[in-house]
C-alpha positions as CSV (number, residue, x, y, z in Angstrom):
1,E,0.0,0.0,0.0
2,E,1.5,3.4,-1.0
3,R,1.7,5.8,1.8
4,P,2.2,9.6,1.8
5,Q,5.6,10.8,3.0
6,G,5.7,11.3,6.8
7,V,3.0,8.7,7.6
8,P,4.6,5.9,9.7
9,P,4.0,2.3,8.8
10,G,1.4,0.6,10.9
11,C,-0.8,3.7,11.3
12,P,-4.2,3.9,9.5
13,L,-4.0,6.3,6.6
14,D,-7.4,7.8,7.3
15,M,-6.5,8.5,10.9
16,F,-4.4,11.6,10.3
17,P,-6.2,13.8,7.8
18,R,-9.5,14.2,9.8
19,F,-7.9,15.6,13.0
20,A,-7.9,19.3,12.0
21,L,-11.6,19.5,11.2
22,L,-12.6,17.0,13.8
23,A,-10.8,19.0,16.5
24,L,-12.7,22.2,15.5
25,A,-16.0,20.2,15.7
26,M,-15.1,18.9,19.1
27,C,-14.4,22.5,20.4
28,R,-17.8,23.7,19.2
29,T,-19.5,20.7,20.6
30,A,-17.9,21.2,24.0
31,S,-19.3,24.7,24.2
32,A,-22.7,24.0,22.8
33,H,-23.6,20.6,24.2
34,R,-25.7,22.1,27.0
35,P,-28.1,25.1,27.4
36,S,-26.8,28.4,28.9
37,G,-26.9,28.3,32.7
38,V,-26.6,25.3,35.0
39,H,-26.5,21.7,34.3
40,H,-27.8,19.6,37.1
41,S,-27.3,15.9,36.5
42,G,-30.0,13.6,37.9
43,A,-32.5,16.3,38.5
44,A,-36.3,15.5,38.5
45,Y,-36.9,18.3,36.0
46,E,-35.9,18.5,32.4
47,W,-35.7,22.2,32.2
48,I,-35.3,25.2,34.6
49,G,-35.2,28.9,34.1
50,V,-35.3,32.2,36.0
51,F,-37.5,35.1,34.9
52,A,-38.0,38.7,35.9
53,T,-41.7,39.3,36.6
54,N,-42.5,43.0,36.3
55,A,-46.2,42.6,35.6
56,L,-49.0,41.8,38.0
57,S,-49.8,38.5,36.2
58,H,-48.2,36.3,33.6
59,T,-49.6,33.5,31.4
60,W,-48.0,30.0,31.0
61,S,-49.0,28.6,27.6
62,A,-49.0,25.1,26.3
63,Q,-50.0,24.4,22.7
64,K,-50.7,21.4,20.5
65,V,-48.0,20.8,18.0
66,G,-48.9,18.6,15.0
67,G,-52.4,18.2,16.4
68,A,-51.5,16.9,19.9
69,Y,-49.8,18.0,23.1
70,A,-46.2,16.7,23.6
71,D,-47.6,15.2,26.8
72,P,-51.1,15.3,28.3
73,A,-49.7,16.7,31.6
74,M,-46.6,18.3,32.9
75,K,-45.3,19.1,36.4
76,L,-44.3,22.7,36.9
77,V,-42.5,24.2,39.9
78,L,-42.8,27.9,40.8
79,I,-40.4,29.5,43.3
80,E,-40.5,33.2,44.0
81,T,-37.2,35.0,44.3
82,A,-36.2,38.6,45.1
83,L,-33.2,38.4,42.8
84,P,-34.0,36.9,39.4
85,T,-30.4,35.9,38.5
86,E,-28.5,32.8,37.3
87,A,-26.9,32.6,40.8
88,S,-30.4,32.5,42.4
89,M,-31.4,29.7,40.0
90,E,-28.4,27.7,40.9
91,K,-29.1,28.0,44.6
92,L,-32.7,26.9,44.1
93,Q,-32.2,24.0,41.6
94,D,-32.1,21.3,44.4
95,L,-35.2,22.7,46.0
96,A,-37.0,22.6,42.6
97,S,-35.9,19.0,42.0
98,D,-37.1,18.0,45.5
99,L,-40.5,19.7,45.0
100,M,-41.0,17.9,41.7
101,K,-40.3,14.6,43.3
102,G,-43.0,15.3,45.9
103,E,-46.8,15.8,45.7
104,C,-47.9,18.0,42.8
105,P,-51.7,18.6,42.8
106,N,-53.5,18.6,39.4
107,R,-54.5,21.9,37.9
108,L,-56.8,22.2,34.9
109,A,-56.3,24.7,32.1
110,G,-57.5,28.1,33.1
111,Y,-56.5,27.7,36.8
112,A,-54.6,30.5,38.4
113,L,-51.2,29.5,39.8
114,R,-49.1,31.2,42.4
115,G,-45.6,30.6,43.5
116,T,-44.1,31.0,47.0
117,T,-40.6,31.6,48.3
118,A,-40.7,28.0,49.6
119,G,-41.8,26.8,46.2
120,V,-44.9,25.0,45.0
121,C,-45.3,22.2,42.4
122,Y,-48.4,21.7,40.2
123,T,-49.3,19.1,37.6
124,L,-50.7,21.0,34.7
125,Q,-53.5,19.0,32.9
126,F,-53.8,20.1,29.3
127,D,-57.3,20.2,27.8
128,A,-57.3,17.8,24.8
129,G,-60.4,19.7,23.4
130,L,-58.4,22.9,23.1
131,D,-55.5,23.8,20.9
132,D,-54.0,26.0,23.6
133,S,-54.1,25.4,27.4
134,L,-53.4,28.6,29.4
135,F,-52.6,29.0,33.0
136,T,-52.5,32.4,34.7
137,I,-49.6,33.0,37.2
138,D,-50.3,35.6,39.9
139,T,-47.0,37.7,40.2
140,T,-48.3,40.6,42.2
141,G,-45.4,42.0,44.2
142,V,-43.0,39.3,42.9
143,A,-39.7,40.4,41.5
144,G,-38.8,37.1,39.8
145,L,-39.7,33.4,39.4
146,V,-37.6,30.3,39.1
147,I,-39.6,27.9,37.0
148,A,-38.8,24.2,36.6
149,G,-40.6,22.0,34.1
150,E,-40.9,18.2,33.8
151,H,-40.5,18.8,30.1
152,G,-38.9,21.6,28.1
153,P,-41.5,24.3,27.5
154,T,-40.5,24.7,23.8
155,E,-41.9,21.3,23.2
156,F,-45.4,22.9,23.7
157,E,-44.8,25.9,21.4
158,R,-46.6,26.1,18.1
159,D,-46.9,29.8,17.3
160,R,-46.8,31.4,20.8
161,H,-44.1,31.7,23.4
162,Y,-44.6,29.6,26.5
163,L,-44.5,32.6,28.9
164,Y,-45.9,36.2,28.4
165,D,-47.1,39.0,30.6
166,S,-50.5,40.6,30.9
167,S,-49.8,42.9,28.0
168,G,-48.9,40.0,25.7
169,T,-45.1,40.6,25.7
170,D,-43.0,37.4,25.6
171,I,-40.9,36.9,28.7
172,E,-37.5,35.3,28.0
173,P,-35.4,33.6,30.7
174,I,-32.6,35.5,32.2
175,A,-30.8,32.2,32.5
176,E,-31.9,28.6,31.9
177,G,-30.5,25.1,32.1
178,G,-31.6,21.5,32.1
179,D,-30.7,17.9,32.7
180,A,-28.6,16.5,29.9
181,D,-30.0,13.0,30.6
182,H,-33.2,14.0,28.9
183,D,-33.7,13.9,25.2
184,I,-33.5,17.0,23.0
185,S,-36.7,17.7,21.1
186,F,-36.6,17.4,17.3
187,G,-36.7,20.8,15.6
188,S,-35.1,22.6,18.5
189,H,-32.0,24.8,18.0
190,S,-29.9,22.4,20.1
191,F,-30.9,19.4,18.0
192,N,-30.2,21.2,14.7
193,M,-26.8,22.3,16.0
194,A,-25.9,18.8,17.1
195,L,-27.0,17.4,13.7
196,L,-24.9,20.0,11.9
197,L,-21.8,19.3,14.0
198,S,-22.2,15.5,13.4
199,L,-22.3,16.2,9.7
200,F,-19.1,18.3,9.8
201,A,-17.4,15.6,11.9
202,G,-18.4,12.9,9.3
203,L,-17.1,15.0,6.4
204,A,-13.9,15.8,8.3
205,T,-12.2,12.6,7.0
206,A,-13.0,13.3,3.3
207,V,-12.3,17.0,3.4
208,G,-9.3,16.8,5.7
209,G,-7.8,14.0,3.5
210,L,-7.4,16.5,0.7
211,V,-4.7,18.3,2.8
212,V,-2.4,15.3,2.3
213,Y,-2.5,15.6,-1.5
214,L,-2.2,19.3,-1.8
215,P,1.0,20.7,-3.3
216,E,3.7,21.1,-0.7
217,S,3.9,24.8,-1.5
218,L,0.4,25.2,0.0
219,H,0.9,23.5,3.3
220,G,4.7,23.5,3.8
221,G,5.2,19.7,3.6
222,R,3.0,16.8,4.4
223,E,4.9,15.6,7.4
224,A,4.8,19.0,9.1
225,T,1.1,19.4,8.3
226,L,0.2,16.0,9.7
227,A,2.3,16.6,12.8
228,C,0.6,20.0,13.4
229,A,-2.8,18.4,13.0
230,L,-2.0,15.7,15.5
231,A,-0.6,18.3,17.9
232,A,-3.8,20.5,17.5
233,S,-6.1,17.5,18.1
234,G,-4.1,16.5,21.2
235,G,-4.5,20.0,22.5
236,V,-8.2,19.9,22.0
237,M,-8.5,16.6,23.8
238,L,-6.6,17.9,26.8
239,Y,-8.6,21.2,26.8
240,I,-11.9,19.4,26.8
241,S,-10.7,16.9,29.4
242,F,-9.6,19.7,31.8
243,V,-12.2,22.4,31.1
244,D,-15.4,20.4,30.3
245,I,-15.2,16.7,31.2
246,F,-13.2,17.1,34.4
247,A,-15.7,19.6,35.8
248,E,-18.7,17.5,34.8
249,A,-17.2,14.4,36.4
250,Q,-16.6,16.3,39.6
251,E,-20.2,17.6,39.6
252,A,-21.5,14.0,39.1
253,I,-19.4,12.8,42.1
254,E,-20.8,15.6,44.2
255,D,-24.3,14.6,43.2
256,A,-23.5,11.1,44.4
257,G,-23.1,12.5,48.0
258,Y,-19.5,13.4,48.3
259,E,-18.2,16.7,49.6
260,R,-16.7,19.2,47.1
261,G,-13.1,18.5,48.3
262,E,-13.6,14.8,48.2
263,A,-15.1,15.0,44.7
264,H,-12.2,17.1,43.4
265,S,-9.7,14.6,44.8
266,L,-11.5,11.6,43.3
267,T,-11.8,13.3,39.9
268,A,-8.1,14.2,39.9
269,L,-7.2,10.6,41.0
270,S,-9.3,9.1,38.3
271,F,-7.8,11.4,35.7
272,F,-4.3,10.4,36.4
273,L,-5.2,6.7,36.8
274,G,-6.6,7.0,33.2
275,V,-3.3,8.6,32.1
276,A,-1.3,5.8,33.7
277,L,-3.6,3.2,32.1
278,C,-3.0,4.6,28.7
279,V,0.8,4.7,29.2
280,A,0.7,1.1,30.4
281,L,-1.3,-0.1,27.4
282,D,1.1,1.8,25.1
283,K,4.1,0.0,26.7
284,L,2.3,-3.3,26.5
285,V,1.6,-2.9,22.8
286,H,5.2,-2.0,22.0
287,H,6.4,-5.0,24.1
288,L,4.1,-7.3,22.1
289,Y,5.3,-5.9,18.8
290,H,8.9,-6.3,19.9
291,R,8.3,-9.9,20.9
292,A,6.7,-10.6,17.5
293,G,9.7,-9.2,15.8
294,V,7.9,-6.2,14.3
295,T,9.9,-2.9,14.1
296,I,7.9,0.1,14.8
297,L,9.2,3.1,12.8
298,G,6.6,5.5,14.2
299,T,3.6,5.7,16.5
300,C,0.1,6.8,16.0
């Protein structure tokens, strides 16, 4: 098999070219894989948001999409807060999860809801005979609301925003988040972005492979180009491991009941054990190659 200059024997030819574009896709995925705001693994809710409530009342809207509601009912938690900020939402996320796991009385469409500082949970029952099920939320004297939903509210949007004030103005969340263990709804921005990134990652092999066959005057030599692509992909892997995966692993350990310091120590220990395992496997493979009489001129 003819190999381009600089590609060591024993390494798959299609392994090298894709790294440059794949690394870019990985960077974008790391920053876009979750909604803005908090991620709370294992929460009872699928979505949580914090809103400023400047009007005396607001309306929670659920609409049929494609002729049916995404679900015939949905639990909704309302917690009043004096400071409608992302920090307030983060402090109240455990309370919201606990409330949703508890008793949530049924409320039919048209019922007036009211939150409290201690939080209250309702089970909204959507009217199958109506295209829109509306619930009034009394926000008299309330600066802000933290709202958590059993489902993402955009799953129930057809042509109207899920929350608007008494004047009909749409109210957007100051910050929002959700549990990544729940599925993303089709047609949502997050799903479309994930699909697009997957397409780019799949095309990376074919498009990146063209770099190997470009004239050397355009890329300064195949060996140098492939080496730089490998170095860039290695940097992306390390960046994601430390900045994204490391923090997420520590958060999951904290959710399992460990203190923050213990969780940090366990995460760091696991990370370096993984590094040691990779080094040991690399040494083992080289040892087996050596015993088989195979000379390794380069490594992947």
